[in-house]
N, C-alpha and C positions, 0 to 999 in steps of 0.2 A: 799905318802906312804900308808896313810889310805885307799885311793881309791884302791891301788893294793891289800891290805889285804882283801878287801871286796870280791874279786873274787877268793880268795884261796879256794880250795875244789870244785870249779866249772869249772876248767880249760877245761875239756872235752866238756863243753856245750858252751864255748866261743871260741873253737878252730877255728883258721883261721880268727877270727874277726879283729885282729889287722892289718893283711895284707890288708883285704878288706877296712878297715877304712883309712889306709894310701894311698891306690891307688885312691879310689873314692874321698876322700877329696882333693887330689892334682890335680886331673883332672876335678872335678866337675861333673863327669858322674854319672848315676844311677847304682845301683847294677844290675849285669847281672842275667839272669834266673837261671844259675847254682849257683850263689852266694845266691840268694833268696831261692832256693831249699835246699841248705846246711843248712841255718838257720832254715827252716821249719822242716827238718829232726832232727836237734838237739832239737828243741822245742818238737817234738813228743817223742824223747827219754827221755827228762827231765820229761815229764808228765808220761810216762810209768814207770820211776824210782821213781815216787811219790814225786818229789820235788815241792815246792811251787813256783808259778809264781813271787811273790813279791821278793823273794831272788834272783831269776835269773835275774830279771830286774835290781836289785841292782848290781849284778855281771857284767852285761853289761855296766851299767853306770860307775862302777869302772874301767872297762877295757877301756872305752872311755876316762876317765880322765887320766889314766896312759899312754895311747898311743896318746894323743892329739898331732897333728903334730906341729913340732917346726919351720918349715920354714915360712917366712913372707908372702909368696904368698897364703897361705891357709886362706880362710875366715871361720868364725865361722858358717855361714849358711851352707857351704858345709859339714862341719864335722857333724853338727846336722842333716842335711838331710840324710846323709849316715847312721848315728846311728838310726834315726827314721825308715828308710827302713828296716834295719837289725832287729830291735826290733819288728817291725810290722810283719815281716815274721816269726820270732821266736815265737811270741805270736799266730800267726795263726796256726802253727804246733802244738803248745801246746794245743790249744783249740780243734783242730781237733782230737787229740789223746784222749782228755777228752770226747768229744762227742761219739767217737767210744767206749770208755770204758763204758759210760753210756748206750749206745744201747745194748752192750753185756750183761751188768748187767740186764737191763730190760728184754732182751730175756731169760736169765737164770732164772730170777724170774718168768716170765710168764710160762716158761716150767715147773718149779717146782710146781707152783700153779695148772696148768692143771693136772700134774701127781698126785698131792695130792688129788684134789677134784674128780678126776675120778678113783682113786685107781690104777693108772698105775705105772710101774717101780718096781724094786726090793725093798722090804720093808726095807731091811738093808741099801741100798744105799739111799733110800728116807729119812730114819731117819737121816743119816749123812748130807744130803743136808738141812734138816729141821733145824738143829742146826745153820746153817748160818743165818737163818731168825728168830732165837730166839725161835723155837718150840722144845720141848722135847717130841717126839712122844711116848715115853714109858709111859707118863702120860695120863690122860683123858683130852679130849678137847671137847668143844661145839662150834657150828657154828651158827651164826646169819646171815640172808640174808635180805637185805632191798631193796625195789623197790620203784620207784617214777614214776612220769608222763613221765620222760625222761630216756634215757639210759646213763650209766656212764662208763667212762674209767678211768684208773689210771692217775692221773695228772689233771683231771678235777677239777674245783673249788669246787664242792659239796663234793666229796670224800676227798679232801684236807682239807676242813673245818671240816669234821667229824674227820679226823685223828688228826688234831691239838687239837680238843676238848678232844680226848682220851688221847693223850700224855700229854696234860696239866693237866689232872686229875690224870692219873695213871702212867705216866712216862713209863719206860721200864718194862713191866710186861709180857713179852713173848706173846705179842699181834701181830697178823698179820692181817692187813687191806688191802683188795685188791678189785678188781672188777672181775665179771665173768658174761658173757652174758648180760651186761648192768645193772647188779645189784651190789650193794655193799655187800661185804662179810667180816665178822669179825670172826676170829678164836682166841679163848681165852682158857686158862686153865679151866678145868671143875669145879674146886672149886672156881672160881672167877666169880660168876654169876653177881656181881655188874658191871663188865666190859661190859658184853653184855646188861645189862639193860641200862647202860649209852649210849652205842652205839645205842640202839634202840631209846632212847630219842633224841639224837642228829641227827640221821638219819631221824627220823620222822619230826623234825623241819626243817632240811636242805633240805629235798625233798618236803617241803610244803604239809605235810600231807600224806607222803608215808606210806607204811605198812611194818612191820618187823616181821619175823618169827624166832624163836629160837629153834634149835634142842636140843635133850637131850645130856648130856655129855656121851662120849663113849671113851673106851681105845684104844690106838694104832693108827697106820696110817689108818687102815680100819675103826676105830671109827670116824675119821674126815669125811670120805666119808659118813658114815651112818648118822651122825648128819647133814651134809650138805643136804643130800637127804631128811631127815625129815623136815628140814626147807623149802625146795622147795615144798614138798608135802603139807605142811601147807598152803603155799601161793596158791597152786592149789586148795585146799579145800576151802579157803576163796573166790576164784573166783566162784566156783560151788555152794557154800552155801550162797554166798553174805554176808560173814562176814566182817564187817567194823571195827573190833577192830584194833587199831593202832599197838598192839603187840600181836602176836599169839605164843603160846608155844605148841610145838609138844606133850609134855607130857599131855596137856589138851585136845588134839584132837584124842587120841588113839582110842576112840570108833568108829570113822568114818572108819578107815581102817579095823577094825574088822567087821563092818557092811557090807563092800563090799568085804570081803575076799572070800565069796562064791557068786560070781556075779550072777550066775543063780538063786540061792535061793532068793536073793534080788530082781531080776527082776520078779520072780514069785509072790513075796509079793506085789510089786508095781502094777502089773496087777490085782491081785486078789482083793486088797483093794481099789485101785484108778481107775482101768480100767473103771468102770461105769461112771466116771465123763466125759468121752469123749462124752457121749450121751446128755450132757447138752447143752442148747442153748449157743452158743459162745465157745463151746469146754471146755476142762478140765482146761486150763490155769487160767481163773479167779478164779475158785473154788480152784485150787491148791495154788494160791497166797493167797487166804483167809485162808486156813489151815496154810500156812507158817506164816502169820502174827499173827494168833490166837495162835499158839504154841510158836512163838518167843516172844510174849507179856505175856507169862505165863498164857494163857487161860483167859485173862481179855478182855472181849468184847469191852469195851470202848476204851482201848488202841489199840486193833487191828483195830477197826474202824478208829481211828485217823491215824494210819499208812497207811491205805488204802484210806484215805480221803472219808470215807463213814459215813453215820449215823449209830448209833447202831442198829436201826431197819433194815436197809439194810443188815448189817452184820449178824444179827440174821436170816434174810430170807435166806441168802446164807448158813449158817450152817444147817438150816432145809433142804434146798435143797440137801446138801451133805448127810445128814442122810437118806433122802428118796432114793437117787440114790445108795448109798453104803450099806445101812443097818447098818452103824456104826454111833453112835452119838458122835461127837467130845467133847461134854460136859460130857460124861459118862466116869469115870476113867477106866472102864473095856475095853472100846473100844479105849480110847485115846492113849494108848501105841502103839497099832497096827497101828493106823492111823499116829501117829507121826513118827514112824519108817519108814513107807511106804513113807511119805513125804520127810524124809531125803534121803531115797533111790532114790526117784524120782529126787531130786536135784543133787545127786551124779552121777546118770546115765543119766542125762539130758533128762528125760521123761517129757512130751510126744513128744518133738521134736525128740528124738531118739526112734525109735520103735524096739521092740525085741519080 
């Protein structure tokens, strides 16, 4: 009686099983293709209805006990073999439906992320979809982007490790962690900078020294796109300026977009201030590297020489050579700003490799 009670409420998912069990156990035959397909379809339906597999297995076992053949010619092996086949087919259908649901969810999530980060789709509809993933787009959000030596997809060990660290520290705080173009992306409320700082720390460690850029908090769906683009631009600046800081903040790099906003004016400055370096023996590159190291080290000759693996005397010679070629003295505060701005422009515009 107890076994029969276990299957109550699940009759539609064990429909036809008693007849299959009686016939197959009496004859010892295997289940036909049609019988197996019927179990698979019921398994799919159960998964789609949101039922747990454990309770359904219990329902099948209860139905097996309740309909155990009474005639003496039936062996226990035949009954159990039939029950095993039926349950295996049912579980196969159940798992197939679950995999399909997961794929659909992944596709919907990926479509949403693409629309969000590229600024596509209707903003009202996008805001509705965002709530499904814990984002309230009426608020400010900031975006952090992490890159490593490898490319990453959702489900890879590294993003999963970072996600576990974030959830373990902050729980459910309206955080969305994903991947885009091989990089890890974290979207968090704009007033929770600690989330992005922790993401940066974990991503830097998990990627074995990767670099993370954090965009500024911005309101609305368009703000997510803007913050994301700021983070990407910060990583691009890091490449061109050879910045090796583990964490870059777009708010601290705003001077560089300003400097290149008038590209032609910057190109004119580079040619005017640094153009004569191309007449040096060996070309402009060694002297440009010298200026870069000198300014990056705070105009401390000893530190600049160490970075370039030169003696201080050799570095001083190069600085004198730059003075003679350009007419500007790197050690003179009056000339230093022009030279340093031109050096930054050269790195941003990839001069002298790029001629203009």
